[in-house]
C-alpha positions in Angstrom: -69.0 31.2 17.5 -71.4 30.9 20.4 -68.9 29.8 23.1 -67.1 33.2 23.5 -68.3 36.3 25.2 -70.5 38.7 23.1 -70.8 42.4 23.3 -67.2 43.2 24.1 -66.5 47.0 24.5 -64.1 48.8 22.1 -62.0 49.8 25.1 -61.0 46.1 25.5 -59.6 45.8 21.9 -56.0 45.2 21.3 -53.9 47.9 19.7 -51.7 46.5 17.0 -49.1 47.9 14.7 -49.9 48.5 11.0 -48.1 46.7 8.2 -46.8 48.3 5.1 -49.9 47.2 3.2 -52.1 48.9 5.7 -50.3 52.2 5.6 -50.8 52.4 1.8 -54.6 52.5 2.0 -56.4 55.6 0.9 -58.3 57.7 3.3 -61.7 56.2 4.2 -63.6 56.7 7.4 -65.9 53.9 8.4 -69.1 54.4 10.3 -72.3 56.2 9.3 -72.8 55.7 5.6 -72.5 58.5 3.0 -75.6 59.3 0.9 -75.7 61.3 -2.2 -77.5 64.7 -2.0 -76.5 66.1 -5.5 -75.0 64.6 -8.6 -74.8 65.1 -12.4 -74.1 62.9 -15.4 -70.7 63.1 -17.1 -69.9 63.8 -20.7 -66.6 63.9 -22.7 -66.4 67.3 -24.4 -63.8 69.2 -26.3 -63.8 72.8 -27.6 -64.3 71.5 -31.1 -67.5 69.9 -30.0 -68.9 72.6 -27.8 -68.3 76.3 -28.3 -69.3 77.3 -24.7 -66.4 75.4 -23.2 -64.1 77.7 -21.2 -60.4 77.6 -20.5 -59.8 77.0 -16.8 -56.0 77.3 -16.7 -55.1 79.9 -14.0 -58.7 80.4 -13.1 -60.9 79.8 -10.1 -64.3 78.3 -10.9 -67.1 78.6 -8.4 -69.8 76.0 -9.1 -73.3 76.2 -7.5 -75.0 72.9 -6.6 -78.5 72.5 -5.1 -78.8 69.9 -2.5 -81.6 67.5 -1.8 -81.2 66.1 1.8 -79.1 67.8 4.4 -76.5 66.4 6.7 -73.9 67.0 9.3 -70.8 66.6 7.1 -70.1 66.5 3.4 -67.7 65.2 0.8 -67.1 66.1 -2.9 -66.6 64.0 -6.0 -64.5 65.1 -8.9 -63.7 63.1 -12.1 -61.2 63.1 -14.9 -63.2 60.2 -16.5 -62.5 61.2 -20.1 -59.2 63.2 -19.9 -56.2 62.2 -21.8 -53.8 63.9 -19.4 -53.7 64.5 -15.6 -56.1 67.0 -14.0 -54.8 69.1 -11.1 -57.3 70.6 -8.6 -56.0 73.1 -6.0 -57.3 75.2 -3.2 -60.8 73.7 -3.2 -63.4 75.4 -0.9 -67.0 74.8 -0.1 -69.5 77.1 1.6 -73.0 78.4 1.6 -73.8 81.3 -0.7 -76.2 84.3 -0.8 -78.5 85.1 -3.6 -75.7 86.9 -5.5 -73.4 83.9 -5.3 -71.1 85.3 -2.5 -70.0 83.0 0.3 -71.8 83.7 3.6 -69.7 84.7 6.6 -68.6 81.7 8.7 -69.5 79.0 6.2 -66.3 78.7 4.1 -64.4 75.4 4.5 -61.1 74.3 2.9 -61.5 70.9 1.2 -58.7 68.3 1.5 -57.8 65.1 -0.3 -56.0 62.6 1.8 -55.0 65.5 4.0 -53.6 67.7 1.2 -55.0 70.8 -0.5 -54.0 69.7 -4.1 -55.1 66.6 -5.9 -53.9 65.2 -9.3 -56.3 62.9 -11.1 -54.8 60.6 -13.7 -56.7 60.0 -17.0 -59.9 58.0 -16.2 -59.6 58.6 -12.4 -62.1 59.9 -10.0 -61.5 61.2 -6.5 -63.5 61.8 -3.3 -62.6 64.5 -0.8 -62.0 64.0 2.8 -65.0 64.5 5.1 -65.8 68.2 5.5 -67.1 69.1 9.0 -70.0 71.3 8.1 -73.8 71.5 8.4 -75.3 71.0 4.9 -78.9 72.3 4.6 -81.6 70.5 2.6 -82.8 71.9 -0.7 -80.3 74.8 -0.6 -77.2 75.9 -2.5 -73.6 75.0 -1.8 -70.8 76.9 -3.6 -67.8 74.8 -4.6 -64.7 76.8 -5.6 -61.7 75.2 -7.4 -58.5 76.7 -8.6 -56.9 75.1 -11.8 -53.2 76.0 -11.6 -52.1 74.2 -14.8 -53.5 73.2 -18.1 -56.6 70.9 -18.0 -57.0 67.9 -20.3 -58.1 68.6 -23.8 -61.2 66.5 -23.3 -63.2 67.8 -20.3 -65.4 65.7 -18.1 -68.4 68.0 -17.8 -72.2 68.3 -17.5 -73.5 70.9 -20.0 -76.9 72.5 -20.4 -77.4 73.0 -16.7 -79.9 75.8 -16.4 -77.4 77.1 -13.7 -75.0 80.0 -13.8 -71.5 79.6 -12.3 -68.8 82.2 -11.7 -65.2 82.2 -12.8 -62.3 84.6 -11.9 -58.7 84.9 -12.8 -56.1 83.7 -10.2 -56.4 81.7 -7.1 -59.4 83.3 -5.3 -61.2 80.3 -3.9 -61.0 81.7 -0.4 -62.5 85.1 -1.3 -66.2 85.6 -0.4 -66.9 87.2 -3.8 -65.2 87.6 -7.1 -64.0 91.0 -8.3 -64.2 90.4 -12.0 -66.2 87.3 -12.7 -67.4 85.7 -15.9 -70.4 83.4 -16.0 -70.0 80.0 -17.5 -73.1 77.7 -17.5 -71.7 74.1 -17.1 -70.4 71.8 -14.4 -66.7 71.1 -14.9 -65.2 67.9 -13.3 -67.4 68.2 -10.2 -69.8 65.2 -10.3 -71.3 64.7 -6.9 -71.8 65.8 -3.2 -72.6 63.3 -0.4 -73.7 63.9 3.2 -73.9 61.9 6.3 -77.5 61.9 7.6 -78.5 59.3 10.3 -82.2 59.5 9.4 -82.0 58.9 5.6 -83.1 55.5 4.2 -81.0 56.2 1.1 -81.1 58.0 -2.2 -83.1 57.9 -5.4 -81.4 58.3 -8.8 -83.4 59.8 -11.6 -81.8 58.8 -14.9 -83.0 60.0 -18.3 -82.2 62.7 -20.9 -83.2 66.3 -21.4 -86.6 66.1 -19.6 -84.9 64.7 -16.5 -82.1 67.2 -16.9 -84.7 70.0 -16.8 -84.3 71.6 -20.2 -86.5 74.7 -20.6 -87.1 75.0 -16.9 -86.4 78.5 -15.4 -82.7 79.2 -15.1 -81.1 79.4 -11.6 -84.5 78.4 -10.1 -84.0 74.6 -9.6 -87.4 73.8 -11.2 -86.4 70.5 -12.7 -88.8 67.7 -11.7 -86.2 65.9 -9.5 -85.8 69.2 -7.5 -89.6 69.6 -7.2 -89.8 66.0 -6.0 -87.0 66.6 -3.4 -89.0 69.6 -2.0 -92.2 67.4 -1.8 -90.3 64.7 0.1 -88.8 67.3 2.5 -92.2 68.8 3.2 -93.5 65.3 4.2 -90.5 64.6 6.4 -89.0 61.9 4.1 -85.2 62.5 4.1 -84.4 60.7 0.8 -81.6 62.0 -1.4 -82.5 62.8 -5.0 -79.8 62.6 -7.6 -80.3 63.9 -11.1 -78.4 61.8 -13.7 -80.3 63.2 -16.7 -78.0 63.9 -19.7 -79.6 66.1 -22.4 -79.4 64.5 -25.9 -78.6 61.0 -24.5 -79.9 57.7 -25.9 -81.1 54.6 -24.2 -79.5 52.1 -26.7 -76.5 53.8 -28.4 -73.8 56.3 -27.5 -74.3 59.8 -29.0 -70.9 61.3 -29.6 -69.4 63.9 -29.7 -71.6 65.9 -27.4 -74.3 63.7 -25.8 -72.2 61.0 -24.2 -72.8 57.4 -23.4 -76.1 55.6 -23.6 -78.1 54.9 -20.5 -77.2 51.2 -20.9 -73.4 52.0 -20.9 -73.4 54.6 -18.0 -76.0 52.9 -15.8 -73.6 51.0 -13.6 -71.5 54.2 -12.8 -74.4 56.6 -12.7 -76.9 54.5 -10.7 -75.6 51.2 -9.2 -72.4 52.7 -7.9 -73.9 55.8 -6.2 -73.5 55.8 -2.4 -76.4 54.3 -0.5 -78.7 54.3 -3.6 -82.0 52.5 -2.9 -84.3 53.5 -5.8 -83.9 54.5 -9.4 -86.5 56.1 -11.7 -85.9 55.7 -15.4 -87.7 58.2 -17.5 -87.0 59.7 -20.9 -84.5 58.9 -23.7 -83.9 59.8 -27.3 -84.0 57.2 -30.1 -87.6 56.3 -30.5 -88.3 54.9 -34.0 -91.1 53.1 -35.9 -89.5 49.7 -35.4 -87.4 49.6 -32.2 -90.0 48.9 -29.5 -88.6 45.3 -28.9 -85.0 46.7 -28.4 -86.2 49.5 -26.1 -88.2 47.0 -24.0 -85.2 44.6 -23.8 -83.0 47.5 -22.7 -85.3 48.6 -19.9 -85.6 45.0 -18.8 -81.8 44.9 -18.5 -81.9 48.0 -16.3 -84.5 46.4 -14.1 -82.4 43.3 -13.7 -79.3 45.2 -12.9 -81.1 47.2 -10.3 -82.6 44.2 -8.6 -79.3 42.3 -8.6 -77.9 45.1 -6.6 -80.8 45.6 -4.2 -82.0 48.8 -5.8 -85.8 49.2 -6.4 -86.7 50.0 -10.0 -89.4 52.7 -10.4 -90.7 52.7 -14.0 -91.6 56.1 -15.5 -93.7 56.2 -18.6 -92.5 58.1 -21.6 -94.1 61.5 -21.9 -95.7 62.7 -25.2 -93.3 63.5 -28.0 -95.5 65.0 -30.7 -94.1 62.5 -33.2 -95.4 60.8 -36.4 -97.9 57.9 -36.0 -95.2 55.2 -36.3 -93.0 56.6 -33.6 -96.0 57.3 -31.4 -97.0 53.6 -31.7 -93.6 52.6 -30.4 -94.0 55.0 -27.4 -97.4 53.5 -26.7 -96.1 50.0 -26.9 -93.2 50.9 -24.6 -95.5 52.5 -22.0 -97.9 49.5 -22.2 -95.0 47.2 -21.3 -94.1 49.4 -18.3 -97.7 49.5 -17.0 -97.9 45.7 -16.9 -94.3 44.7 -16.2 -93.7 42.7 -12.9 -90.1 44.2 -13.1 -91.4 47.6 -12.0 -91.3 47.9 -8.2 -93.5 51.0 -8.7 -94.9 53.0 -11.6 -95.0 56.7 -12.1 -97.3 57.5 -15.0 -95.6 60.7 -16.3 -97.5 60.2 -19.6 -100.9 60.4 -18.0 -99.8 63.4 -15.9 -98.8 65.5 -19.0 -100.7 64.3 -22.1 -103.6 66.2 -23.7 -106.7 64.0 -23.3 -107.9 64.9 -26.8 -104.4 64.5 -28.4 -102.5 61.8 -26.5 -99.4 62.3 -28.5 -99.1 65.9 -27.3 -98.5 67.7 -24.1 -101.3 69.7 -22.6 -100.8 73.3 -23.8 -100.4 74.6 -20.2 -97.4 72.3 -19.8 -95.5 73.1 -23.0 -92.1 74.6 -22.5 -90.4 74.3 -25.9 -91.5 74.9 -29.5 -91.0 71.2 -30.4 -93.8 70.3 -27.9 -91.5 67.8 -26.1 -90.1 69.6 -23.1 -92.4 70.7 -20.3 -92.3 74.1 -18.6 -92.0 74.7 -14.9 -95.7 73.7 -14.4 -95.1 70.5 -16.3 -92.1 69.6 -14.3 -94.1 70.2 -11.1 -96.9 68.0 -12.5 -94.3 65.2 -13.0 -93.0 65.5 -9.5 -96.6 65.5 -8.2 -97.3 62.3 -10.0 -94.8 60.4 -7.8 -96.4 58.5 -5.0 -94.3 59.3 -2.0 -95.3 56.0 -0.4 -92.7 54.4 -2.7 -90.0 55.7 -0.4 -91.4 54.6 3.0 -90.3 51.0 3.1 -86.8 50.0 1.9 -85.9 46.4 2.6 -82.7 44.8 3.8 -80.7 42.8 1.3 -81.2 39.0 0.9 -79.2 37.0 3.5 -78.8 33.8 1.6 -75.5 34.5 -0.2 -72.6 33.8 2.3 -69.0 33.8 1.4 -68.0 30.7 -0.5 -64.3 30.8 -0.7 -61.9 32.0 2.1 -59.2 32.8 -0.5 -61.5 34.9 -2.6 -63.0 36.8 0.3 -66.4 38.5 0.4 -67.3 39.6 -3.1 -70.2 41.6 -4.7 -73.6 40.6 -3.3 -72.3 38.3 -0.6 -73.5 38.7 3.0 -72.6 38.3 6.6 -75.3 37.5 9.2 -75.6 36.3 12.8 -76.1 32.8 11.5 -72.7 32.2 9.9 -69.3 33.4 11.1 -66.5 34.1 8.7 -63.1 32.5 9.2 -59.6 33.1 7.8 -58.3 30.3 5.6 -56.0 29.1 8.4 -58.8 29.1 11.0 -57.0 31.4 13.4 -59.2 34.5 13.0 -63.0 35.0 12.8 -65.5 37.7 12.0 -68.7 37.5 14.0 -71.9 39.6 13.7 -73.0 39.1 17.3 -76.5 39.0 18.6 -75.9 42.3 20.4 -75.3 43.9 16.9 -71.6 44.3 17.4 -69.4 43.2 14.5 -66.1 41.8 16.0 -62.9 40.4 14.7 -61.5 37.7 17.0 -58.2 35.8 17.2 -58.3 32.3 18.6 -55.9 31.4 21.4 -55.5 28.6 23.8 -57.6 30.6 26.3 -60.5 31.3 23.9 -61.3 34.3 21.6 -59.4 37.6 21.9 -61.1 40.6 20.2 -58.8 42.5 17.9 -61.3 45.0 16.4 -65.0 45.9 16.6 -67.5 48.3 15.2 -69.3 48.8 18.5 -73.0 48.3 18.6 -74.5 49.1 15.2 -78.0 50.0 16.4 -79.8 52.1 19.0 -81.9 49.1 20.1 -85.0 50.1 18.1 -84.1 47.8 15.3 -81.8 44.8 14.9 -79.1 44.2 12.3 -80.4 42.1 9.4 -77.1 41.6 7.4 -74.0 43.1 6.0 -73.3 43.0 2.3 -70.4 43.7 0.0 -71.8 46.1 -2.7 -70.9 46.4 -6.3 -69.4 49.9 -5.7 -66.8 48.6 -3.3 -68.6 49.5 -0.1 -69.3 47.0 2.7 -72.6 48.0 4.5 -74.7 46.9 7.4 -78.5 47.1 7.2 -81.0 47.0 10.0 -84.3 45.0 9.9 -86.1 48.1 8.7 -83.8 48.2 5.6 -81.8 51.3 6.6 -78.1 51.4 6.1 -76.5 52.0 9.5 -72.7 51.4 9.1 -70.3 51.2 6.1 -66.6 51.0 5.3 -67.4 54.0 3.0 -65.2 52.6 0.3 -67.6 53.2 -2.5 -65.9 54.3 -5.7 -64.0 51.1 -6.0 -66.3 48.8 -8.1 -65.6 45.1 -8.0 -63.7 45.2 -4.7 -63.6 42.3 -2.2 -63.2 42.0 1.6 -60.6 39.5 2.8 -59.9 38.2 6.3 -56.2 37.4 6.0 -54.2 34.8 7.8 -52.2 37.6 9.5 -55.4 38.8 11.2 -56.0 41.9 9.1 -59.4 42.5 7.5 -58.8 44.3 4.2 -60.8 45.6 1.3 -58.9 45.3 -2.0 -59.9 47.0 -5.2 -59.7 45.0 -8.5 -56.1 46.0 -9.0 -55.1 44.5 -5.6 -54.7 47.9 -3.9 -55.8 47.9 -0.3 -58.4 50.7 0.1 -59.5 49.9 3.7 -58.3 47.8 6.6 -58.7 47.2 10.3 -55.0 47.4 11.0 -55.0 44.2 13.1 -52.3 42.2 11.3 -49.9 40.3 13.5 -46.2 40.7 12.8 -45.3 37.2 14.2 -47.9 34.6 13.1 -47.1 31.0 14.1 -45.3 28.9 11.5 -48.0 26.2 11.5 -51.7 26.9 10.9 -54.0 26.4 13.8 -57.1 24.1 13.7 -59.8 25.5 11.6 -63.0 26.3 13.5 -66.2 25.9 11.6 -69.8 26.5 12.5 
């Protein structure tokens, strides 16, 4: 739409009433995208499976998470992914803590969910908190306190084997700076992620693997896992990339490992990698399940992971498999797998963890200075640092914008996963009365056609500061719609991640809506007209 004025100010936009559909949307605040700073993998666990599982009923649990990048606000993720019954969270707080785990003065914040202080998660449901107005430091602890007023599901959604000590106290004491009579569980319960808003970040990296990625045999409460070490290296070089650890101890690449070790990497990959907010890179590392004969299956599996990453504009960083001290047949499989990675065009980059840790005289074994466990498989703190040091930080210097050759094909279907909006093609409602335009001044505007021309109903405002131009907007697999500049950085989003498979629809009533796969509206512009004309207007096309 080149005949209408560009760059209209937000102050000129019309203020329109919301329809019933609009008022049902969940709370999402568009604007600067969220980026993950901390996350863990999720497992279904019952007391019969895991003797360390604690009863949370009537207790306050204070969980300590170690950030990667900092930001000027935060939000929390909780999940009842595997529960058979509802999960109730109450009086959630977040703050900074001292070395003893107590909340520092002036840092405690009450966490809300759609404005309330209690949230009920149905079986299989996850929830994201409202934005928390707080300064989040990089590579530092946050303390998340949650009161569980009623019985939790029999099957917990947890992350065990954390190398991190938590605190628990009877009663609702989330707001207290310290606990009077704490016990000390060692697992993450129902808390699955923390995001921040950081205008400088190009995005996040997800490290996915098993016990080596998870940091088994690293020093407890010291955050010496190799992803933590990598985060500190990035920060020291002024590279604000979030680092998320989705390692699950005991997990397999090919097959699920119940009852304690959860879903395979193949089965959890979409949730744990593709659907993370503003993910731009993934490093795949270790897994269980090497055998004498399964090299072809392992190679096919990692090729599938590469393909899924690339289909969702995520760069795939291949990490070679470290020495396992196995019998010759299994060692041959490891060598064949690593040879594939070292030569595969599907690797956007390679980190040779094997070369960093192996004994030159005994290639199937770790160097003695790096051994952390009696089985000779898991590194110690020095070994984990060597893994982090093997990562070329130049990998994270140049993200790219998504491809722009996939416009919306069907006005009734809306904008679906992977489809893009650019300055070259405007988007029309099916009746031709409304149009979305990404303008040459980097303002994204919703217009209504009238006899006098185009009337702006809603706009983002300028999406850039003038140093870069907008390359495209894309509907992502995780339900988020995001704009990228020509340097590849995400600069604006609807922040509706957490709704995989959603679509964006410009309706004939003038409202721009994102619907989840069940048809529930999770975001809208609130620009629907209550009195549309009976007959459709002429359809305007490019």
